[in-house]
C-alpha positions in Angstrom: 63.9 100.9 -67.9 62.7 98.5 -70.1 63.5 98.8 -73.7 60.4 98.6 -76.4 60.3 97.8 -80.3 60.5 101.8 -80.0 63.6 103.5 -80.3 65.0 104.3 -76.9 67.4 106.8 -76.1 70.7 106.5 -74.5 72.7 106.7 -71.9 76.3 108.1 -71.4 79.2 106.3 -70.9 81.2 105.0 -66.9 83.7 107.0 -66.5 86.1 105.0 -64.8 86.6 101.9 -66.6 89.0 99.4 -65.0 85.3 79.2 -82.6 85.8 77.2 -85.2 84.3 79.2 -87.7 84.8 82.3 -89.5 87.6 84.8 -87.9 86.6 86.5 -85.6 88.7 89.1 -83.3 87.3 88.5 -80.5 87.2 84.6 -78.8 84.0 83.7 -80.6 83.6 80.2 -82.5 81.4 81.0 -85.5 81.3 83.3 -88.0 83.6 85.7 -88.6 83.9 88.8 -86.0 86.3 91.7 -88.0 85.7 94.5 -86.6 85.1 97.5 -89.1 87.8 100.1 -90.2 88.2 102.2 -87.8 86.8 99.7 -84.3 89.5 98.2 -81.8 89.8 95.2 -81.4 91.1 93.4 -78.5 93.0 91.0 -80.2 94.6 93.1 -83.1 93.6 96.9 -81.9 92.7 99.8 -83.8 90.7 102.9 -82.6 86.9 102.0 -81.0 84.4 104.0 -83.4 81.7 105.6 -80.2 78.3 104.8 -81.2 79.4 101.5 -82.1 76.3 99.4 -81.0 77.3 95.8 -78.9 75.5 93.1 -80.2 74.3 89.8 -77.7 74.7 86.6 -78.6 72.4 84.2 -78.6 73.0 82.0 -76.1 72.4 77.7 -76.2 72.9 75.3 -73.8 77.0 75.4 -73.6 76.9 79.1 -73.8 74.5 79.3 -70.2 77.4 77.1 -69.1 80.4 78.4 -70.1 79.8 82.2 -71.1 76.8 83.8 -71.9 77.8 84.4 -75.6 79.7 82.3 -76.1 81.3 81.0 -79.3 79.5 79.1 -81.5 76.5 81.4 -82.0 76.6 83.6 -84.9 76.7 86.7 -83.6 73.9 88.0 -85.9 74.6 92.6 -86.8 78.0 91.0 -86.2 80.9 92.0 -88.9 84.0 90.2 -88.1 86.0 91.2 -86.0 90.1 91.3 -85.3 89.9 91.6 -82.0 91.4 88.3 -80.5 88.3 87.7 -77.9 85.4 88.0 -79.9 83.2 85.6 -81.4 80.4 85.5 -83.3 76.9 85.1 -82.4 73.6 84.9 -83.1 72.3 88.5 -81.4 69.1 87.1 -80.7 69.0 89.8 -78.3 68.0 92.6 -80.0 65.6 94.9 -79.4 62.3 93.2 -79.9 63.8 90.6 -81.6 62.5 87.5 -79.5 65.4 85.6 -81.2 67.8 83.5 -79.5 71.0 85.5 -77.9 71.3 88.7 -75.2 69.7 91.8 -75.7 69.4 95.1 -74.1 67.6 96.0 -70.7 67.2 99.8 -71.5 63.3 100.8 -70.6 60.8 102.5 -73.8 57.3 102.9 -74.7 55.3 100.3 -76.1 55.9 97.9 -79.1 56.0 98.2 -82.7 53.1 97.9 -85.3 50.3 98.0 -82.0 52.5 94.9 -81.1 52.3 94.4 -76.7 55.1 96.4 -74.6 57.5 96.7 -73.9 60.8 95.0 -75.6 63.8 95.0 -74.0 66.4 96.5 -76.8 69.5 98.4 -77.2 68.9 102.0 -76.8 68.7 103.9 -79.8 67.3 100.7 -81.8 65.1 101.8 -84.7 62.7 99.0 -84.8 62.0 97.7 -88.6 58.7 98.2 -90.7 57.4 94.7 -89.6 56.9 93.0 -86.5 60.2 91.9 -85.3 58.9 88.4 -82.9 58.3 85.1 -85.2 58.4 81.2 -85.2 61.8 81.1 -85.3 62.5 82.7 -81.8 60.5 80.9 -80.5 61.6 78.4 -78.1 64.6 79.9 -77.7 66.5 81.8 -75.0 68.3 85.0 -74.9 70.9 87.2 -72.8 69.9 90.3 -72.3 72.6 92.1 -72.6 73.2 95.4 -70.3 70.0 95.4 -67.6 70.2 99.0 -68.8 67.2 101.5 -68.2 67.5 102.2 -64.9 69.9 103.9 -62.1 71.8 101.3 -60.3 74.3 102.6 -57.3 75.6 100.3 -55.0 77.9 101.2 -53.0 78.0 100.4 -48.8 79.7 100.1 -45.7 81.4 97.0 -43.5 80.2 95.6 -40.9 82.1 94.0 -37.7 79.7 91.9 -36.4 76.9 93.3 -38.2 77.5 96.3 -37.5 78.6 99.2 -39.0 82.6 99.8 -39.7 84.5 102.6 -41.1 84.6 102.1 -45.0 82.0 105.4 -45.8 81.7 106.8 -49.1 83.4 110.4 -49.0 80.9 113.1 -49.4 82.3 116.4 -47.7 84.5 117.8 -50.8 83.8 118.2 -54.7 87.1 117.9 -54.9 86.4 113.5 -53.6 86.6 111.1 -56.4 86.5 107.7 -55.8 88.6 106.6 -58.5 91.6 108.7 -56.8 91.4 106.7 -53.9 93.9 103.6 -52.8 92.5 100.1 -54.0 91.6 98.3 -50.9 93.5 95.9 -49.6 92.4 92.5 -51.1 91.0 90.3 -48.6 92.8 86.6 -47.1 91.0 85.8 -44.4 87.2 85.8 -43.1 85.5 89.8 -43.4 83.3 90.7 -41.2 80.2 91.4 -43.2 77.9 94.1 -42.6 73.6 93.2 -43.6 72.2 93.9 -46.9 69.8 97.0 -44.8 73.1 98.1 -43.9 75.1 98.5 -46.9 71.7 99.4 -48.8 71.2 102.2 -45.9 75.1 103.6 -47.0 74.5 103.6 -51.5 71.7 104.6 -51.9 72.6 108.3 -51.8 74.7 107.7 -54.6 73.4 105.4 -56.8 71.0 107.6 -60.0 68.8 106.9 -62.3 69.6 107.9 -66.2 67.6 109.9 -68.8 67.9 109.8 -71.9 65.6 111.9 -74.9 66.7 111.1 -78.9 64.6 112.0 -81.6 63.6 108.5 -81.8 62.3 108.0 -77.8 63.9 107.5 -74.8 64.8 105.3 -72.3 67.0 105.2 -69.1 69.5 103.4 -67.1 71.2 102.8 -63.9 74.5 104.5 -62.7 76.3 105.6 -59.8 78.7 108.2 -59.0 82.4 108.1 -58.4 82.6 111.8 -57.9 81.8 114.9 -56.4 81.4 117.2 -58.9 78.8 114.3 -60.7 81.8 112.1 -62.7 79.1 108.9 -62.8 80.2 105.8 -64.5 77.6 103.5 -66.0 77.1 101.0 -69.6 78.2 102.6 -72.4 74.6 100.9 -74.2 73.2 103.5 -71.2 74.0 106.8 -73.3 75.2 106.1 -76.5 71.8 107.2 -77.4 72.8 110.7 -76.5 76.7 111.2 -78.6 77.8 113.5 -80.6 74.5 115.5 -79.3 71.8 113.1 -80.8 70.0 113.4 -77.4 69.9 114.4 -74.1 70.6 113.2 -70.4 69.7 113.7 -67.5 69.9 112.5 -63.9 67.9 111.7 -61.0 69.3 111.6 -57.9 67.9 110.0 -54.6 66.8 113.3 -53.8 64.9 113.6 -56.6 66.8 117.3 -57.0 68.0 116.7 -61.7 70.4 117.9 -63.3 71.8 117.5 -67.3 74.3 115.7 -68.1 77.0 115.3 -71.1 78.6 112.2 -71.9 83.0 112.3 -71.2 84.2 108.9 -73.2 83.0 105.9 -73.2 84.4 102.4 -74.7 81.9 100.0 -76.4 84.0 97.0 -76.1 83.9 97.0 -72.5 80.8 99.0 -72.3 82.1 101.1 -70.0 81.1 104.8 -70.2 81.6 108.2 -67.9 79.3 111.3 -67.9 79.5 114.3 -65.7 75.9 116.0 -64.2 76.1 119.5 -64.6 75.9 122.2 -61.7 76.4 119.8 -59.0 79.2 119.9 -56.1 79.5 117.6 -52.9 77.7 114.5 -53.8 77.7 111.3 -51.8 80.1 108.8 -54.0 80.6 105.3 -54.1 84.0 102.9 -52.4 85.1 100.7 -55.1 86.3 97.6 -54.4 88.5 94.2 -56.8 87.1 92.1 -58.5 89.7 90.2 -58.0 89.8 88.4 -54.4 86.2 87.5 -55.1 85.3 84.5 -54.4 82.7 81.9 -55.7 79.1 82.0 -52.9 80.4 85.3 -52.0 77.5 87.5 -50.8 77.0 90.9 -53.1 74.0 93.2 -53.9 72.9 94.9 -56.7 71.4 98.4 -56.1 69.4 99.9 -59.4 66.0 101.2 -60.6 63.9 98.1 -62.5 61.7 98.4 -64.8 61.7 102.4 -63.3 61.4 101.5 -59.6 63.7 103.6 -58.5 66.5 102.0 -55.4 65.3 99.1 -55.8 67.8 96.6 -53.7 68.4 93.1 -54.5 71.3 90.9 -52.9 72.4 87.2 -54.0 76.2 85.5 -54.3 78.2 85.4 -56.7 77.1 82.3 -58.8 80.8 81.9 -61.1 83.5 84.2 -63.0 85.1 84.8 -65.7 82.3 84.6 -68.1 83.4 85.3 -71.5 79.8 86.8 -72.0 79.1 88.5 -75.5 76.5 90.9 -75.3 75.8 94.7 -77.1 74.2 97.6 -77.7 72.1 99.0 -80.8 73.3 101.3 -83.3 73.6 101.9 -87.2 76.5 100.2 -86.8 76.1 97.0 -85.2 80.2 95.6 -86.1 82.0 96.1 -83.0 80.7 93.5 -80.7 81.0 94.0 -76.5 83.1 90.6 -75.2 82.4 90.4 -71.3 85.1 89.1 -68.7 82.1 89.0 -66.5 80.8 88.2 -62.5 77.7 85.8 -63.0 75.1 86.4 -59.7 71.8 85.4 -59.0 70.8 88.7 -57.5 67.7 90.3 -59.8 68.9 91.9 -62.1 66.2 93.0 -64.8 66.0 96.1 -67.3 66.8 98.9 -65.6 69.7 97.9 -63.7 71.9 98.6 -66.4 75.3 100.8 -65.5 74.4 100.1 -62.2 77.0 98.7 -58.7 77.0 95.3 -57.4 78.4 96.1 -54.8 80.2 93.7 -51.8 79.0 93.2 -48.2 81.6 95.7 -47.2 79.6 98.2 -49.6 82.3 98.4 -52.0 81.5 98.4 -56.0 82.6 94.9 -57.2 81.0 95.4 -60.8 78.9 96.9 -62.9 76.0 95.6 -63.9 75.3 95.0 -67.9 73.5 91.8 -68.3 70.9 89.5 -68.2 69.7 86.5 -69.3 66.6 85.7 -70.0 64.2 83.1 -71.8 61.8 84.8 -74.5 58.6 86.0 -73.1 55.3 86.1 -75.2 55.7 89.8 -75.3 58.8 89.5 -76.1 60.2 91.1 -72.3 62.7 89.5 -70.6 63.7 90.0 -66.4 65.4 88.2 -63.9 65.3 84.4 -63.9 68.9 84.3 -61.3 71.7 84.5 -63.9 72.8 88.2 -64.1 76.2 89.4 -65.6 78.4 92.0 -64.4 81.2 94.4 -65.4 84.7 93.7 -63.5 85.9 96.8 -61.4 88.9 96.1 -62.0 88.2 96.3 -66.0 86.0 99.5 -65.8 87.3 101.0 -63.4 91.1 101.0 -65.7 88.6 102.5 -68.5 87.1 105.4 -66.5 90.2 106.2 -65.1 91.6 106.5 -69.1 88.3 108.1 -69.4 89.0 111.1 -67.2 92.0 111.4 -67.3 92.7 111.9 -71.2 89.3 111.8 -72.3 89.6 108.3 -74.0 89.7 104.5 -72.8 92.7 102.7 -73.6 91.8 98.9 -75.1 94.0 96.2 -74.4 94.7 94.4 -77.7 97.4 91.6 -78.4 97.4 91.4 -81.9 95.6 88.4 -83.7 92.6 87.6 -84.9 91.4 84.3 -84.1 88.4 82.0 -84.8 87.2 79.2 -83.0 89.5 75.7 -83.3 88.4 72.4 -83.9 89.5 70.5 -81.0 89.0 74.3 -78.5 91.2 77.1 -78.2 91.7 79.7 -80.7 93.0 79.5 -84.2 95.3 82.2 -85.1 94.4 83.3 -88.2 96.2 87.0 -88.9 98.7 88.2 -87.2 99.2 92.0 -86.9 102.4 93.2 -87.3 104.6 95.2 -85.0 101.8 93.9 -82.8 102.3 91.5 -79.0 101.6 88.5 -80.8 104.1 88.8 -83.7 106.8 90.2 -80.8 106.3 87.1 -78.6 106.4 84.6 -81.5 103.1 83.5 -82.6 102.1 82.6 -86.4 98.9 82.2 -88.5 97.8 78.6 -87.5 98.8 78.5 -84.2 96.7 77.9 -81.9 96.4 79.3 -78.7 95.0 77.4 -75.0 96.3 78.9 -72.5 96.1 83.0 -71.8 98.4 83.1 -68.4 96.7 80.4 -66.0 93.0 80.6 -68.0 92.0 78.0 -70.1 91.2 79.2 -73.6 88.4 76.7 -75.2 86.9 79.3 -77.5 87.8 82.7 -79.2 85.4 84.4 -76.7 87.2 83.0 -74.1 90.4 84.4 -75.3 89.0 87.3 -76.5 87.4 88.0 -72.9 90.7 87.0 -71.6 92.5 90.1 -73.0 90.3 92.4 -71.6 90.2 91.6 -68.0 94.3 92.4 -68.5 95.7 95.9 -68.8 98.5 97.4 -71.8 101.8 96.3 -71.0 100.8 93.1 -68.7 103.6 90.5 -69.4 101.6 87.3 -70.4 102.7 84.0 -70.8 100.5 82.0 -73.1 100.4 78.4 -74.4 100.2 76.6 -78.0 98.2 73.2 -78.8 101.9 72.1 -79.9 103.2 73.0 -76.4 105.4 75.8 -76.7 105.1 78.6 -74.4 105.4 82.4 -75.7 105.9 85.2 -73.2 103.1 88.6 -74.3 103.7 92.1 -73.8 99.9 93.2 -74.1 99.3 95.6 -76.0 96.9 99.3 -75.7 95.1 100.8 -78.4 92.6 104.0 -77.7 88.7 104.0 -78.8 88.2 107.0 -80.6 
């Protein structure tokens, strides 16, 4: 559902998540982005604090082309992060705010101060005493981060020549778990695809709506079932309002049945959370695909409940890959930024789609719908303009698996604090003692220009690149002086 200026309830975490200027823990170019004590930093590490919301930076023309929330944008409400891949952006897309930036698309009630609603804002957002919209925000665009509010679970089947092929989601026993299933073999050639109708028919039963109610309001989002006994993956910003007993979570299944749910774990920095529905069994689960073999131009389908219209199916293509998108939720502590290494799609994603799956034409989940880029409108409402962003399933799956196994997510870190460099790249301002960067020989003042095969043009890009990897992976890093070093990435549990 969409968020209004009214505080919105927050859904629970996903179960399987596989910048010249001030110091930024991520890849931001402007402004400092050091995380507050106790918060995980992709570059430096540290424990993340649940409940911290991630804010969406303002998107300017360059940001829209390179990253939703690219460095150079001021992260309004973001303290300096020590994450090497986080940048400071103007979080102009805060609930109810019409300033440039990204906003959560949780659906909520009417706007504050008698203003028209709905507004799109992070769950749990407490509106200020005065109207949020102002002249400064006019004419500017914002990224609606975490089109959260409805239930989105995409699954599907593959078809040969339009026909149905095996890839059915397990539905037989309560022991079935999509996270434990082997990863699909990487596609190397032309693959037969099913129709949108066939994909929708296969996946819809595994899509749910997540309703969160707190003392400050209510909100909705989407999610998809990953285990027959009720594990559901969604966005952190959908459920964070209910964390720590602050609210109640209810899951609505496609057949209309409902169940209460609890949060198993979450990672604010990656915007992934896993929740568990109570008293259920033999639920239909999705099949997880791989985001590593996605191609630009490939057809995809999004399923969810935009504007409370459950079971909505839209289709489009993969518009781009590896977009550094800075987004975030809303809570009392706004210091932790979410920087996504996102899949960009033109499939219509609207408020209420957050947490829902993005699937390929074989019916496999390849991403979690999380944010949209949307121009401001007169009443603060945001909607699809054909630029949506999803968390790659490979990264989300890692996170979800960690949560299911240990109750905590593990964040990949490089162990540095960076800012955007004047001529491009990420300039190292601080190196964590004993961290991956120090062991690799990276020093303060070095400018990172390449991470593996990926060119680094900002601190956000570096943060997104680091988070796309798994702990213990070895990566070759290129510096502006021509040196190359090999780093073994570290991992830090998000508390």
